[in-house]
C-alpha positions as CSV (number, residue, x, y, z in Angstrom):
1,M,77.5,47.7,89.8
2,F,80.4,50.2,88.8
3,Q,80.5,53.3,91.1
4,T,82.4,56.5,90.4
5,R,82.9,59.7,92.5
6,I,83.9,62.8,91.1
7,H,85.5,65.5,93.1
8,G,86.2,69.0,92.0
9,R,85.2,72.9,92.7
10,G,82.1,74.8,91.7
11,G,82.5,75.9,88.2
12,Q,84.8,73.0,87.0
13,G,81.9,71.0,85.5
14,V,81.9,68.3,88.2
15,V,78.2,67.8,87.8
16,T,78.2,67.6,83.9
17,A,81.1,65.2,84.2
18,A,78.9,62.6,86.1
19,E,75.8,63.4,83.7
20,L,78.1,62.8,80.7
21,L,79.5,59.6,82.2
22,S,76.0,58.3,82.7
23,V,75.0,59.1,79.2
24,A,77.9,57.4,77.8
25,A,77.0,54.3,79.8
26,F,73.4,54.5,78.7
27,I,74.7,54.7,75.1
28,E,76.3,51.4,75.8
29,G,73.3,49.8,76.9
30,S,73.7,50.1,80.5
31,H,71.6,51.6,83.2
32,A,73.1,54.8,84.9
33,Q,72.5,57.1,87.3
34,A,74.2,60.6,88.0
35,F,73.6,63.0,90.9
36,P,75.5,65.7,92.7
37,S,76.2,66.8,96.4
38,F,76.7,70.3,97.0
39,G,78.1,72.2,100.1
40,S,77.8,75.8,99.5
41,E,76.7,76.6,96.2
42,R,79.2,79.0,94.8
43,T,82.1,78.9,92.2
44,G,85.2,77.3,93.8
45,A,83.5,75.4,96.5
46,P,83.9,71.7,96.9
47,V,81.7,69.7,94.9
48,V,81.1,66.0,94.6
49,S,79.0,64.2,91.9
50,Y,78.4,60.6,91.6
51,C,77.7,58.0,88.9
52,R,76.5,54.4,89.1
53,I,76.5,51.9,86.1
54,D,75.0,48.5,86.0
55,D,73.4,46.3,83.7
56,K,70.3,46.2,85.7
57,E,68.0,48.8,87.0
58,I,69.6,51.1,89.8
59,R,67.5,51.7,92.8
60,T,69.7,52.8,95.4
61,R,69.9,56.8,95.7
62,E,72.4,57.4,98.5
63,P,75.9,59.0,98.0
64,I,78.6,56.7,97.0
65,L,80.7,55.9,100.2
66,E,82.7,52.8,98.5
67,P,83.7,53.8,94.8
68,D,85.2,51.8,92.3
69,A,86.8,54.7,90.9
70,I,87.6,58.4,91.9
71,I,88.2,61.3,89.5
72,I,89.8,64.3,91.0
73,Q,89.3,67.4,88.9
74,D,91.1,69.9,91.4
75,P,94.2,68.3,93.5
76,T,94.1,71.4,95.7
77,L,91.2,69.4,97.5
78,F,93.9,67.0,98.9
79,S,94.6,69.6,101.7
80,S,90.9,69.9,102.7
81,L,89.3,66.6,102.0
82,D,89.9,63.0,102.0
83,V,88.9,62.4,98.6
84,F,90.2,58.7,98.7
85,Q,87.8,57.7,101.5
86,G,86.2,54.3,101.0
87,L,87.9,53.8,97.7
88,K,87.9,50.0,97.1
89,S,91.2,48.2,97.2
90,D,91.2,47.4,93.6
91,G,89.8,50.9,92.4
92,Y,90.8,53.6,89.9
93,V,92.1,56.9,90.6
94,L,92.4,59.7,87.9
95,V,93.7,63.1,88.8
96,N,93.9,66.2,87.0
97,S,97.5,67.1,87.5
98,K,101.1,67.1,85.7
99,K,102.4,66.0,89.2
100,N,102.5,62.4,90.4
101,L,100.8,61.4,93.5
102,E,104.2,61.4,95.4
103,E,104.7,65.2,94.2
104,L,101.0,65.9,95.5
105,G,101.7,64.3,98.8
106,V,99.1,61.5,98.6
107,A,101.1,58.5,97.7
108,D,100.5,57.0,101.0
109,A,96.6,57.4,100.5
110,V,96.7,54.9,97.4
111,K,99.7,52.6,98.1
112,N,97.5,49.6,98.2
113,I,95.9,50.4,94.7
114,P,97.3,48.5,91.8
115,K,99.7,50.8,89.9
116,K,98.0,50.4,86.8
117,H,94.7,51.9,88.4
118,I,96.4,55.2,89.0
119,C,97.1,57.9,86.6
120,N,97.5,61.6,86.4
121,V,96.8,63.7,83.2
122,P,97.0,67.3,82.9
123,A,93.4,67.9,81.9
124,T,93.2,71.6,82.8
125,E,96.0,72.2,80.2
126,I,94.7,69.8,77.6
127,A,91.5,71.6,78.0
128,M,92.8,75.2,77.4
129,K,94.8,73.9,74.4
130,H,91.7,72.3,72.8
131,M,88.8,74.7,74.0
132,G,90.6,77.9,75.4
133,K,88.9,77.1,78.8
134,P,90.0,75.5,82.0
135,M,87.2,73.0,82.0
136,P,88.7,69.6,82.9
137,N,85.5,67.6,83.0
138,A,85.2,66.1,79.5
139,V,89.0,65.7,79.3
140,L,89.0,63.4,82.4
141,L,86.1,61.4,80.9
142,G,88.4,60.5,78.0
143,G,90.8,59.7,80.7
144,F,88.5,57.6,82.7
145,A,87.5,55.6,79.6
146,A,91.1,54.6,79.1
147,I,92.3,53.9,82.6
148,S,89.1,51.9,83.7
149,G,87.8,50.3,80.5
150,Q,84.2,50.6,81.5
151,L,83.3,52.8,78.6
152,A,84.5,53.0,74.9
153,F,85.8,56.3,73.8
154,K,83.1,56.3,71.0
155,S,80.4,56.4,73.8
156,V,82.3,59.4,75.4
157,E,82.3,61.1,72.3
158,K,78.6,60.4,71.6
159,A,77.8,61.7,75.2
160,I,79.8,65.0,74.5
161,Q,78.1,65.4,71.3
162,S,74.7,64.8,73.1
163,K,75.6,68.0,75.3
164,F,77.7,70.2,73.5
165,S,77.6,71.2,69.8
166,G,79.7,73.2,67.3
167,K,83.2,74.3,68.3
168,I,82.6,73.5,71.8
169,G,81.7,70.0,71.3
170,E,84.5,69.5,68.7
171,G,87.1,70.9,71.3
172,N,85.6,68.7,74.1
173,I,86.0,65.6,72.2
174,A,89.3,66.7,70.9
175,A,90.7,67.1,74.5
176,A,88.9,64.1,75.7
177,L,90.7,62.1,73.0
178,A,94.1,63.7,73.9
179,A,93.6,62.4,77.4
180,F,92.4,59.0,76.4
181,D,95.6,58.5,74.2
182,I,97.6,59.9,77.0
183,I,96.5,57.4,79.3
184,K,96.6,54.5,76.9
185,K,100.2,55.2,76.3
186,I,101.0,55.3,80.0
187,H,99.1,52.1,80.6
188,T,101.2,50.4,77.9
189,T,104.3,51.6,79.6
190,K,103.2,50.4,83.1
191,E,102.2,47.0,81.5
192,K,105.9,46.7,80.2
193,E,107.3,47.3,83.6
């Protein structure tokens, strides 16, 4: 079972990100489960959502305490939450930021994670460019497909199309593909090092 925890703030599409991730997995023939966890339900409040992917039926329903991957939609959470809590030693970290983890002050938290499993991408900027809205969720799903190898980009694209149509869907797909390409390039560079 591959388990992903997504951290962000209310209004950033954290819940939708987990749903789209589960739909993409389902498209590939996997079993998937997505669900949120809310604190105070208001815009800007911390929100966590979860997604499990497996090749067999998923019966567990509790929050993910030891994720294989963490997607951080809002790096301002670093100052108030331990978003890396329970992350497996070979886990994946994807952060919505132009800054690297040293600049964000959290490099020590992931020092034992393989470098090729850690990536940052300016998802909000990419979303603004392709959609005109600061919604990093679909962008980060493209990045997740690239960094983790758990999903093909085509499945992410189909999942986005199932939720969004017209210009919104096209913009989300273009933004997700931009993040996918950026991270694939970063991976190529890291492999050469």
